[in-house]
C-alpha positions in Angstrom: 240.2 226.7 130.3 240.8 226.5 134.0 240.6 229.8 135.8 243.6 231.0 137.7 243.8 230.2 141.4 245.2 233.1 143.2 246.0 233.8 146.8 244.4 236.8 148.5 246.2 240.1 148.2 248.8 240.7 150.9 248.6 243.8 153.1 249.9 247.0 151.5 253.6 247.5 152.2 254.8 250.6 154.2 255.2 253.7 152.2 258.6 253.8 150.5 259.4 257.2 152.2 259.2 258.4 155.7 257.7 261.8 154.7 256.2 263.3 151.6 255.2 261.3 148.4 256.1 257.7 147.9 254.8 254.3 146.7 253.5 251.2 148.3 252.9 247.7 146.9 251.0 244.5 147.6 251.3 241.1 146.0 249.4 237.8 145.5 250.6 234.4 144.5 249.5 232.1 141.7 248.1 228.9 143.4 247.3 226.8 140.3 250.1 225.0 138.5 251.6 226.8 135.5 251.0 223.8 133.2 247.2 224.2 133.6 247.3 227.3 131.3 248.3 230.9 131.1 247.3 233.3 133.8 247.1 236.9 132.9 246.0 238.2 136.3 248.3 240.8 137.9 250.4 239.5 140.8 251.6 242.9 142.1 250.0 246.3 142.5 251.5 249.6 143.3 250.0 252.9 144.3 251.1 256.3 145.5 251.1 257.1 149.2 251.4 260.4 151.0 252.8 261.0 154.4 253.1 264.3 156.2 255.4 266.8 154.4 259.1 266.5 155.0 260.7 269.1 157.1 262.4 271.9 155.2 265.4 273.5 157.0 266.2 277.1 156.8 268.8 277.9 154.1 270.9 281.0 154.1 273.3 282.8 151.7 277.0 283.3 152.6 277.9 286.2 154.9 278.5 289.5 153.3 281.9 291.3 153.8 282.2 293.2 157.0 281.1 296.9 156.6 283.5 299.7 157.3 283.7 300.9 160.9 280.8 303.2 161.6 283.1 305.9 163.1 286.1 307.8 161.7 288.0 307.6 165.0 287.7 305.9 168.3 285.6 302.9 169.1 282.8 301.7 166.8 281.3 298.7 165.2 281.1 296.8 161.9 278.3 294.6 160.7 277.8 291.8 158.2 274.6 290.2 156.9 273.3 287.2 155.1 269.9 286.6 153.5 267.4 283.8 154.0 267.1 281.7 150.8 264.6 279.2 152.1 262.3 279.7 155.1 261.9 276.7 157.4 258.7 274.7 156.9 257.0 271.6 158.4 259.1 271.6 161.5 262.5 272.2 159.7 265.4 273.8 161.5 264.9 277.5 162.3 267.1 280.2 160.8 270.1 281.4 162.9 271.1 285.0 163.1 271.2 287.0 159.9 273.1 290.0 161.2 276.4 290.0 163.1 278.1 292.9 164.8 281.7 293.2 166.0 283.7 296.0 167.6 286.2 298.0 165.7 288.6 300.8 166.7 290.0 303.4 164.4 292.8 305.8 165.2 292.4 307.7 168.5 290.1 310.7 168.4 291.9 314.0 169.0 289.1 315.8 170.8 289.7 319.5 171.2 293.4 319.1 170.3 293.4 322.5 168.6 292.1 324.2 171.7 294.7 322.5 173.9 297.5 323.7 171.7 296.2 327.3 171.7 295.9 327.4 175.4 299.4 325.9 175.8 300.8 328.6 173.4 298.9 331.3 175.3 300.2 330.1 178.6 303.8 330.3 177.3 
């Protein structure tokens, strides 16, 4: 039998991914004519490759409903919140705010209204 004549292995290809786990390959060619006999040598190889971890962006839940106004009369505020589902890693996008606050106004407060009415009655 005539031994296979093979070219040298090519350089390894780039990793199949830009970050994280992927694969890379290299090839070689059969140089001897096919009619000289079977060649059982492998012509391609693959192996795993690992690049720096892929960035993981922050992921949040949906906003909650707005709370009730924190006062029973006059000016106050309401808040709503959301939770962090996934913390950012490996240079991923940072989390935006998780609490929002907005102004609210409930009916006008009647401060000392009872006292004013009494004084007015007494003055009459």
